[in-house]
C-alpha positions as CSV (number, residue, x, y, z in Angstrom):
1,X,93.2,-61.7,-8.2
2,X,96.0,-61.6,-5.6
3,X,93.6,-60.7,-2.7
4,X,89.9,-61.4,-2.2
5,X,87.5,-60.3,0.5
6,X,84.8,-62.8,1.2
7,X,81.9,-62.1,3.4
8,X,78.7,-63.9,4.3
9,X,76.4,-62.6,7.0
10,X,73.5,-65.0,7.6
11,X,71.4,-66.8,5.0
12,X,71.8,-70.3,3.5
13,X,73.4,-72.0,0.4
14,X,71.0,-73.5,-2.1
15,X,71.3,-74.5,-5.6
16,X,72.8,-76.9,-8.3
17,X,76.5,-76.8,-9.2
18,X,78.5,-78.7,-11.8
19,X,82.1,-78.5,-10.6
20,X,84.9,-78.6,-13.0
21,X,86.3,-81.8,-14.5
22,X,88.5,-84.0,-12.2
23,X,92.1,-82.8,-12.0
24,X,93.7,-86.2,-11.6
25,X,91.7,-87.8,-14.4
26,X,92.3,-84.9,-16.8
27,X,96.1,-85.1,-16.3
28,X,96.0,-88.9,-17.0
29,X,93.7,-88.6,-20.1
30,X,96.2,-86.3,-21.7
31,X,99.2,-88.4,-20.7
32,X,97.7,-91.7,-21.9
33,X,96.5,-90.1,-25.0
34,X,100.1,-89.0,-25.7
35,X,101.5,-92.4,-25.0
36,X,98.9,-94.2,-27.3
37,X,98.9,-94.1,-31.1
38,X,96.0,-92.4,-32.7
39,X,93.7,-89.6,-31.7
40,X,92.1,-89.5,-28.2
41,X,89.1,-87.3,-27.5
42,X,88.6,-86.0,-24.1
43,X,85.4,-84.4,-22.8
44,X,85.0,-82.5,-19.5
45,X,88.7,-81.6,-19.3
46,X,89.7,-79.3,-16.4
47,X,91.2,-76.1,-17.9
48,X,93.0,-75.3,-14.7
49,X,96.6,-74.2,-14.6
50,X,97.9,-77.6,-13.4
51,X,96.3,-79.5,-16.4
52,X,97.3,-76.8,-18.9
53,X,100.9,-77.5,-17.8
54,X,100.5,-81.1,-18.8
55,X,99.2,-80.1,-22.2
56,X,102.1,-77.8,-22.8
57,X,104.6,-80.4,-21.8
58,X,103.3,-83.1,-24.1
59,X,103.0,-80.7,-26.9
60,X,106.8,-80.0,-26.5
61,X,107.4,-83.8,-27.0
62,X,105.9,-83.7,-30.5
63,X,102.2,-84.6,-29.6
64,X,99.5,-82.7,-31.4
65,X,97.0,-81.4,-28.8
66,X,94.1,-79.0,-29.5
67,X,91.7,-77.7,-26.9
68,X,88.3,-76.1,-27.3
69,X,87.1,-75.2,-23.8
70,X,86.7,-78.5,-22.0
71,X,87.1,-80.7,-25.1
72,X,90.6,-81.8,-25.9
73,X,91.9,-83.8,-28.9
74,X,95.3,-85.6,-28.4
75,X,96.9,-86.9,-31.6
76,X,100.1,-88.8,-31.0
77,X,102.4,-91.0,-33.1
78,X,103.0,-93.0,-29.9
79,X,105.5,-92.8,-27.2
80,X,108.3,-94.4,-29.3
81,X,108.2,-91.5,-31.6
82,X,108.4,-88.6,-29.3
83,X,111.0,-85.9,-29.8
84,X,113.5,-84.4,-27.4
85,X,112.1,-81.1,-26.2
86,X,114.1,-77.9,-27.1
87,X,113.5,-76.3,-23.7
88,X,112.9,-77.7,-20.2
89,X,109.5,-79.1,-19.4
90,X,107.8,-76.7,-16.9
91,X,105.3,-78.5,-14.7
92,X,104.3,-75.3,-13.0
93,X,102.7,-76.0,-9.6
94,X,101.7,-79.5,-10.6
95,X,103.2,-82.3,-8.5
96,X,101.0,-84.8,-10.5
97,X,102.5,-83.7,-13.7
98,X,106.1,-83.8,-12.5
99,X,106.0,-87.2,-10.6
100,X,104.0,-89.0,-13.3
101,X,106.2,-87.6,-16.0
102,X,109.3,-89.0,-14.3
103,X,107.8,-92.4,-14.6
104,X,106.7,-92.0,-18.2
105,X,110.0,-90.5,-19.5
106,X,112.2,-93.0,-17.6
107,X,111.4,-95.7,-20.2
108,X,110.9,-93.4,-23.2
109,X,113.4,-92.5,-26.0
110,X,113.5,-88.9,-24.8
111,X,116.0,-86.9,-22.8
112,X,114.4,-83.9,-21.0
113,X,114.7,-81.7,-17.9
114,X,111.7,-81.3,-15.7
115,X,111.2,-78.1,-13.7
116,X,108.4,-76.2,-12.0
117,X,107.6,-73.1,-10.1
118,X,109.2,-72.2,-6.8
119,X,106.7,-74.2,-4.8
120,X,107.0,-77.4,-6.9
121,X,110.8,-77.1,-6.8
122,X,110.7,-77.6,-3.0
123,X,108.6,-80.8,-3.1
124,X,110.2,-84.2,-2.7
125,X,110.9,-86.2,-5.8
126,X,113.1,-89.1,-4.4
127,X,109.9,-91.0,-3.4
128,X,109.6,-91.3,-7.2
129,X,113.2,-91.5,-8.5
130,X,114.3,-94.0,-5.9
131,X,112.1,-96.9,-7.2
132,X,112.5,-95.8,-10.8
133,X,116.3,-95.8,-10.3
134,X,116.0,-99.5,-9.1
135,X,114.2,-100.2,-12.4
136,X,117.2,-98.8,-14.3
137,X,116.0,-95.2,-14.7
138,X,118.6,-92.4,-15.3
139,X,118.1,-89.1,-13.4
140,X,120.5,-86.3,-12.8
141,X,120.0,-82.9,-10.9
142,X,122.0,-79.9,-10.1
143,X,121.5,-80.3,-6.4
144,X,121.6,-83.0,-3.7
145,X,118.1,-82.4,-2.3
146,X,116.2,-84.7,-4.6
147,X,114.1,-81.9,-5.9
148,X,113.4,-80.4,-9.3
149,X,114.9,-79.5,-11.8
150,X,115.7,-83.1,-12.8
151,X,117.0,-84.4,-16.1
152,X,115.6,-87.7,-17.2
153,X,117.4,-89.8,-19.8
154,X,115.2,-92.4,-21.2
155,X,116.6,-95.9,-21.2
156,X,115.6,-99.6,-21.1
157,X,114.0,-100.4,-17.8
158,X,113.6,-103.6,-15.9
159,X,110.6,-104.7,-13.9
160,X,110.4,-104.8,-10.2
161,X,108.1,-105.6,-7.2
162,X,107.7,-102.3,-5.3
163,X,106.2,-102.3,-1.9
164,X,105.2,-98.7,-1.2
165,X,106.2,-97.2,2.1
166,X,103.5,-94.5,1.8
167,X,100.1,-94.5,0.2
168,X,100.5,-92.1,-2.8
169,X,98.7,-92.5,-6.1
170,X,101.3,-90.3,-7.7
171,X,104.2,-92.7,-6.8
172,X,102.1,-95.8,-7.7
173,X,101.2,-94.3,-11.0
174,X,104.9,-93.3,-11.8
175,X,106.0,-96.9,-11.1
176,X,103.2,-98.4,-13.2
177,X,103.9,-96.0,-16.2
178,X,107.6,-97.1,-16.0
179,X,106.5,-100.7,-15.7
180,X,104.5,-100.1,-18.9
181,X,107.8,-99.6,-20.7
182,X,109.9,-102.1,-18.8
183,X,110.9,-105.6,-19.6
184,X,108.8,-108.1,-17.6
185,X,106.0,-107.7,-15.1
186,X,106.1,-104.9,-12.6
187,X,104.0,-105.2,-9.3
188,X,103.1,-102.5,-7.0
189,X,101.8,-103.2,-3.5
190,X,100.3,-100.6,-1.2
191,X,99.6,-100.6,2.5
192,X,96.2,-98.9,1.8
193,X,94.7,-98.6,-1.7
194,X,95.1,-95.1,-3.1
195,X,93.1,-93.6,-5.9
196,X,93.1,-95.8,-8.9
197,X,92.5,-93.5,-11.8
198,X,95.7,-94.7,-13.5
199,X,94.8,-98.3,-13.4
200,X,91.2,-97.7,-14.7
201,X,92.4,-95.5,-17.5
202,X,95.2,-97.8,-18.5
203,X,92.7,-100.5,-19.0
204,X,90.4,-98.1,-20.9
205,X,93.3,-97.5,-23.3
206,X,93.7,-101.3,-23.8
207,X,96.4,-102.2,-21.3
208,X,96.4,-105.6,-19.5
209,X,96.5,-105.0,-15.7
210,X,95.8,-107.4,-12.9
211,X,94.7,-106.2,-9.5
212,X,94.6,-108.5,-6.4
213,X,94.0,-107.1,-3.0
214,X,96.4,-104.1,-2.4
215,X,98.6,-105.0,-5.3
216,X,98.5,-104.2,-9.0
217,X,100.7,-105.6,-11.8
218,X,101.3,-104.6,-15.3
219,X,103.2,-106.4,-18.1
220,X,105.7,-104.3,-20.1
221,X,105.9,-103.8,-23.9
222,X,102.2,-103.3,-24.4
223,X,100.7,-101.0,-27.0
224,X,97.9,-98.5,-26.0
225,X,95.1,-97.5,-28.4
226,X,93.5,-94.1,-28.6
227,X,90.0,-93.8,-27.3
228,X,87.3,-91.4,-25.9
229,X,87.5,-90.3,-22.3
230,X,84.8,-88.6,-20.3
231,X,86.1,-86.7,-17.3
232,X,83.5,-86.4,-14.5
233,X,83.3,-83.5,-12.0
234,X,86.1,-83.4,-9.4
235,X,84.8,-84.6,-6.0
236,X,87.8,-83.0,-4.3
237,X,86.6,-79.6,-5.7
238,X,83.0,-80.4,-4.7
239,X,84.1,-81.2,-1.3
240,X,84.5,-77.5,-0.4
241,X,80.8,-76.8,-1.2
242,X,79.7,-80.1,0.3
243,X,81.2,-79.1,3.6
244,X,79.7,-75.6,3.2
245,X,76.3,-77.2,2.8
246,X,76.8,-79.4,5.8
247,X,77.7,-76.7,8.3
248,X,75.5,-73.7,7.3
249,X,72.1,-74.3,8.8
250,X,69.3,-74.7,6.3
251,X,71.5,-75.2,3.3
252,X,71.2,-77.8,0.5
253,X,73.4,-78.1,-2.6
254,X,73.0,-80.6,-5.4
255,X,76.1,-81.7,-7.5
256,X,75.7,-82.9,-11.1
257,X,78.0,-85.4,-12.9
258,X,80.5,-85.6,-10.0
259,X,82.9,-88.5,-9.9
260,X,82.1,-91.3,-7.5
261,X,85.1,-93.5,-7.7
262,X,85.2,-95.4,-4.5
263,X,88.8,-94.5,-3.9
264,X,87.8,-90.9,-3.8
265,X,84.5,-90.9,-1.9
266,X,85.9,-90.7,1.6
267,X,84.5,-87.2,2.0
268,X,80.9,-88.8,1.6
269,X,81.7,-91.3,4.4
270,X,83.0,-88.7,6.7
271,X,80.1,-86.3,6.1
272,X,77.6,-89.0,6.8
273,X,79.4,-90.1,10.0
274,X,79.5,-86.5,11.2
275,X,75.6,-86.3,10.7
276,X,75.2,-84.5,7.5
277,X,72.6,-85.8,5.1
278,X,74.2,-87.0,1.8
279,X,72.1,-88.6,-0.9
280,X,73.4,-90.1,-4.1
281,X,70.4,-89.7,-6.4
282,X,71.9,-91.1,-9.6
283,X,75.0,-93.2,-10.4
284,X,76.3,-94.0,-13.8
285,X,78.7,-97.1,-14.1
286,X,80.5,-98.4,-17.1
287,X,83.9,-98.2,-18.9
288,X,86.1,-95.5,-17.2
289,X,85.0,-93.6,-14.1
290,X,81.7,-93.9,-12.2
291,X,79.8,-90.6,-11.7
292,X,76.5,-89.3,-10.6
293,X,74.4,-86.7,-8.9
294,X,74.4,-86.2,-5.1
295,X,72.9,-83.7,-2.7
296,X,74.3,-82.5,0.7
297,X,72.0,-81.0,3.3
298,X,72.9,-79.3,6.6
299,X,72.6,-81.0,10.0
300,X,73.9,-80.9,13.5
301,X,77.4,-82.2,13.2
302,X,79.5,-84.2,15.7
303,X,83.2,-85.0,15.9
304,X,84.8,-88.1,14.4
305,X,88.1,-89.8,14.1
306,X,89.7,-90.0,10.6
307,X,92.6,-92.3,10.2
308,X,93.9,-95.5,8.6
309,X,92.7,-96.7,5.2
310,X,90.2,-93.7,5.0
311,X,93.1,-91.2,4.7
312,X,94.2,-91.9,1.0
313,X,90.5,-91.7,0.0
314,X,90.3,-88.0,1.1
315,X,93.8,-86.7,1.5
316,X,93.0,-83.5,-0.7
317,X,89.8,-82.9,1.3
318,X,91.4,-82.8,4.7
319,X,91.9,-78.9,4.8
320,X,88.1,-78.2,4.4
321,X,87.3,-81.2,6.7
322,X,89.4,-79.5,9.4
323,X,87.4,-76.4,9.0
324,X,84.1,-78.4,9.1
325,X,85.3,-79.9,12.4
326,X,85.5,-76.5,14.0
327,X,81.6,-76.4,13.7
328,X,81.1,-80.0,15.0
329,X,80.3,-81.0,18.5
330,X,83.4,-82.7,20.3
331,X,87.0,-83.3,19.4
332,X,87.9,-84.4,15.8
333,X,91.2,-86.3,15.4
334,X,92.8,-86.6,12.0
335,X,95.9,-89.0,12.0
336,X,98.0,-91.2,9.7
337,X,98.0,-88.2,7.3
338,X,101.8,-87.5,7.2
339,X,101.4,-87.1,3.4
340,X,99.8,-83.7,4.0
341,X,103.3,-82.4,5.0
342,X,104.6,-82.7,1.4
343,X,101.7,-81.3,-0.6
344,X,101.8,-77.9,-2.3
345,X,102.8,-76.8,1.2
346,X,103.0,-78.4,4.6
347,X,99.3,-78.5,5.0
348,X,99.2,-79.7,8.5
349,X,101.1,-76.6,9.8
350,X,99.4,-74.2,7.2
351,X,95.8,-75.3,7.9
352,X,96.3,-75.1,11.7
353,X,98.0,-71.7,11.6
354,X,95.4,-70.2,9.3
355,X,92.4,-71.5,11.1
356,X,93.9,-70.4,14.4
357,X,93.8,-66.8,13.1
358,X,90.0,-67.2,13.0
359,X,89.9,-68.4,16.5
360,X,89.7,-72.2,15.8
361,X,90.8,-74.5,18.5
362,X,93.1,-76.7,16.5
363,X,96.4,-78.3,17.2
364,X,98.9,-79.8,14.8
365,X,100.3,-83.3,15.4
366,X,103.1,-85.1,13.6
367,X,100.6,-87.0,11.3
368,X,97.5,-84.8,11.6
369,X,95.4,-82.5,13.6
370,X,93.2,-82.3,16.6
371,X,90.2,-80.0,16.4
372,X,87.7,-79.0,19.1
373,X,84.3,-77.6,18.3
374,X,81.9,-76.1,17.9
375,X,83.9,-72.8,17.9
376,X,82.8,-69.3,17.0
377,X,85.1,-68.0,14.4
378,X,85.9,-64.4,13.5
379,X,87.0,-62.8,10.3
380,X,90.8,-62.3,9.6
381,X,93.3,-62.1,6.8
382,X,94.4,-65.6,5.7
383,X,97.2,-66.6,3.3
384,X,96.7,-69.4,0.9
385,X,100.5,-70.1,1.0
386,X,100.2,-70.6,-2.8
387,X,98.1,-73.7,-2.1
388,X,94.8,-73.9,-3.9
389,X,93.2,-76.1,-1.3
390,X,94.0,-73.6,1.4
391,X,92.7,-70.8,-0.7
392,X,89.3,-72.4,-1.2
393,X,89.2,-73.4,2.5
394,X,89.7,-69.8,3.5
395,X,86.9,-68.7,1.2
396,X,84.5,-71.4,2.7
397,X,85.6,-70.3,6.2
398,X,83.9,-66.8,5.5
399,X,80.5,-68.7,5.5
400,X,80.8,-69.3,9.2
401,X,82.8,-66.3,10.5
402,X,81.6,-63.1,12.1
403,X,83.1,-60.5,9.7
404,X,84.8,-60.9,6.4
405,X,87.8,-63.1,5.5
406,X,90.6,-61.6,3.2
407,X,92.5,-64.2,1.1
408,X,96.0,-63.4,0.1
409,X,97.4,-65.0,-3.1
410,X,93.9,-66.2,-4.0
411,X,94.9,-66.6,-7.7
412,X,96.3,-70.1,-6.9
413,X,92.7,-71.4,-6.8
414,X,92.7,-71.3,-10.6
415,X,95.1,-74.3,-10.3
416,X,92.2,-76.6,-9.9
417,X,88.9,-74.6,-9.8
418,X,88.6,-71.7,-12.3
419,X,85.2,-70.3,-11.7
420,X,85.2,-71.2,-7.9
421,X,84.0,-67.7,-6.8
422,X,81.4,-67.5,-9.6
423,X,79.9,-70.8,-8.0
424,X,80.3,-69.4,-4.5
425,X,78.4,-66.2,-5.4
426,X,75.6,-68.2,-7.2
427,X,75.1,-70.5,-4.2
428,X,75.1,-67.7,-1.6
429,X,73.5,-64.9,-3.7
430,X,76.2,-62.7,-2.3
431,X,78.9,-60.9,-4.2
432,X,82.4,-61.7,-3.3
433,X,84.7,-58.6,-3.4
434,X,87.9,-58.9,-5.4
435,X,90.9,-56.6,-5.1
């Protein structure tokens, strides 16, 4: 599936879709199940390439993991009984796997090298290793760039109070995982609260955490107990079809069992502010993650400004929001999103350059984008740059272009959304051509 041709001439999108399990939560469920003693059962697991990399890595550490579709069983002796892996730990394309693993292994009894694919080995890791080194972590690399591959030698860590210079759930999680193994109480303070899946799940596994304002603290030396984890649908994956429903006239799509964690629902706030009709029909609260059913319907859209504390709540959705803005009346401004430059690719430059190929009026800025709409888009050949979010954005763009959109390196979409094109075809009733 290296190249796909997507075409949609007229019509509407209608139907019900259940998107795959949340990628962030699937990663953490396996990680915490591996740290805890006993057998953890996971339902709704995302069987995408990124999360499968996480499973393979913890299997190498001596954790027994069995998967049957979206059900996963993690049987672990506990972190203190992990074994040194024979081979390097390959995180594939997964920044979440690599960065959180740095924090987990720093205070473990294990020595291991972490590596990844050519894209991941270009992504910055010092944002994680710097605070972990202050805690006593031991890291070595074959280069001076602060990128993978990195060898971690587990050691005794000391606690710290880390004031984060950027809003990043990955960095926050890495420090909290290290704090779990450290001596004393570790505190992490953010400028704006990023997604809190790690904190929620640590508590679900029996850890004692304290959250106050933009700070969260964890006491070292605790023991986690295995439990059952339900993974809801990934709202970041749903966002592509949510935006499609909002901008294709006459469309309405219902999403079942999708995650509704408040630190992740910025996409709902933006769609409502732009004029789309979004209805949360049912919401389930309880231990773990909130989830529910929601429906998005098309409407006349207008421009908005997206900035500040909203950015961490929709950082992964910004590529498709940029596409959505090309169909909205006025000038949409996205700022305070410097984090986009260090994702799977430089998403600011890549989103702008790819949408410009379609005729979009979009300009990159140091920390975001400026998009003018509504603009008539025409088909073209787009490159995913090996970034699953850009690949899906390109496919959704075909719904509002005159002519087809060809997507190069489309296989990267399997990282987070296997079955994406099946769902696209079912909602549009039009077959997507694969080459």
